[in-house]
N, C-alpha and C positions, 0 to 999 in steps of 0.2 A: 504494500500500500504506500503511495506517495505521501509526502507531508500534507499536500493540499487535500488529498482524500481522507487522511487521518483527521485533519481539522474539520472537514465537512461532516464526517461521521460523529465526532465529539459534539459538534454544535447541534446536530440532529438529536442526539441522546439528551442533551441538556436544555433543549428548547423549552422556553417558558419558565425556567428556574432563575433567571437573571445571572447565572454563572457565565464567566468569560473563559474562552479558550484563547490563551495568549500565544500559543505556538503548537506545533504538532504533538508535543508531549507535555503540555502544561495546562492545568485547569485551575482557575481561580474562582472559588465558589463561596467566598466569605459572606456570611449572613444571608444566604440565599435559600431557595426551596429545594436544594439538592437532597435526595433521600437515598436510602440503601439501594433501592431499585435502580437509580441512575448509576451508582458506582458499580453495581453488579453487571449492568449492560456494557460497561467498559472493560470488565475483567477478561483476561485471556488474549486480548488483541491490542489494547491501547498502549501498554507498556509505558506508562507515564513516568516522567522524571520529577515533576512538581505537581503536588496535589494539595490545595488549600481547601479544607472542609470546615474550618472553624465557624461555629454559629449556625451550622446547617442542621438538618433533621436526621442525620445518620445515627445509627446505633451500633452495637457490637456486631450485628449481622453483616455490616459492610467490610469488616476486617478480613474475612475470607477472600473477598474480591481484591482488596488492597494487597494481599499477599501475592497476587499474580503479577504485580508491577515490579518486576525484578530489578529494573534500573531506577527505581524511585529513590531520589536523593533528598527531596524536601517534602515532608509530610506534616501537615498541621491539622489536628483533630480536636483541638481545644474548644471548650464551650459547646460540646455536643452531648448526646446521651450515651456515648461510649463509656464503658466502665473499666475499673481496674481488673475485674475478673475477665472481661473480654480481652484486654491487653495481655493478661497473664497467659491466656491460651491461644493467642494469635501468633501467626508466623509473619511478623513484621519483616519486610525485605531488608536484607543485610546491607544493601547499598545506601540506606537512609543515613544522611549526614546531619540534617537539620530537622529537629523533631519538636513540634509544638503540641503541648499537652495541657495547657493552662485550664484551670477549673475542673479537671478530672481528679477526683479524690483517689490518689494512688496509694496502694499498700506495698509492703516490702516484697511480695511475690511479683507484682507488676513491675516494680522498680528493678528487680533482678533480671527480668526479661529485657527491659530497656537497656540495662547496663551490659547485656551480652551483645548488643549491636556493635560490630567491629569497626564501623566507619563513622560513628557518631562524632560530630564536631560541635554542635550547639544544641542546647535543650532549653525550652521554655516550660518551666513547671510552676509558674506563678499560680497560687491558689490551689495547689494539689495536696496540701496538708502533709507534705513529706516529713517523715520521721528523720531524726539525725542519722540513723542506720541507713535508710534509703539514700539520703543525700551523700553519705560517705561512699556508697557503692558507685554512684555517678562520678564522684570526684576522682575515682581511681581508674576511670576509663582513659587509656593512654591517648586516644585520638581527640578526646573532648577538650575544647578550647575555652568554652564558656557556658555558664548556666545561669538562668534567672529562676530564682526560687523564693519569691516573696511569699511569706506565710510559712516557710519551712522552719523547723525547730533545730537551729544550730547555734551553739554558744560562740561568742566572739573568739574565745581561745582556740576552738577548732578551726574556725575560718582563717584566723591568722596563721596557724601552723600549716594548714593545707595549702594556702596560697603562697606561703614561703617555700614550700617544697616544690611548687610549680609556679615560678614567678611570672610567667606569661599567661597564666590562667585567669579568667575574669569570672568572678562570683558575685551575683547580685542578690542580696538578702534584705530583709527589712532594716537591718542594722547599717546597711550601706553597700557600696560597691567595693569589693575586696580584690586587690591585685598585689602580688609580691609581699604579702603580710601586712600591707597598709590598707586602711579603709578610708573611703570618702563618704562621710555621713550625710544623710538628707538634712536639709535645713531645720526641719521640725522634729528631728529624732530625739527621743528621750530614752535613756537606758533604763 
């Protein structure tokens, strides 16, 4: 299938949802009416590289279809009805580098699955209720360069030590933005 044919097919599947097809392998569906059925219709042939589903109607059901996108590098499923249980049993493509999960309440099991992704570069886990244990799993991913984890439970002493060990790593917590053991506090921060 040519790029033009791929774009045409994607647009036909997503017609009426307000989702955008940015290129032959990119779907931008932020806060649209995209549902599990739409993602399932793309499974097996679309081989997407970028899929933004934040704020859509998708549930755990779409994760099986997402697993067929073997070249998927950027996946954002935050603000959806996807659950930690769904993630724990999903086969997230190993090519995922940038993963948005905000507002999905993640448990340690789901965190372990996410931490096993070999190419992970950035994570957005704002509002995921991460435990310190889950956050520590993420911070030990060699390829990970940055994580946003507002609402995570991590003491300053841990953040300082971990970002000293990895001086180029960027860690954003409620306490501030950590890099190289130093923190840049928000103006309204109270310890």
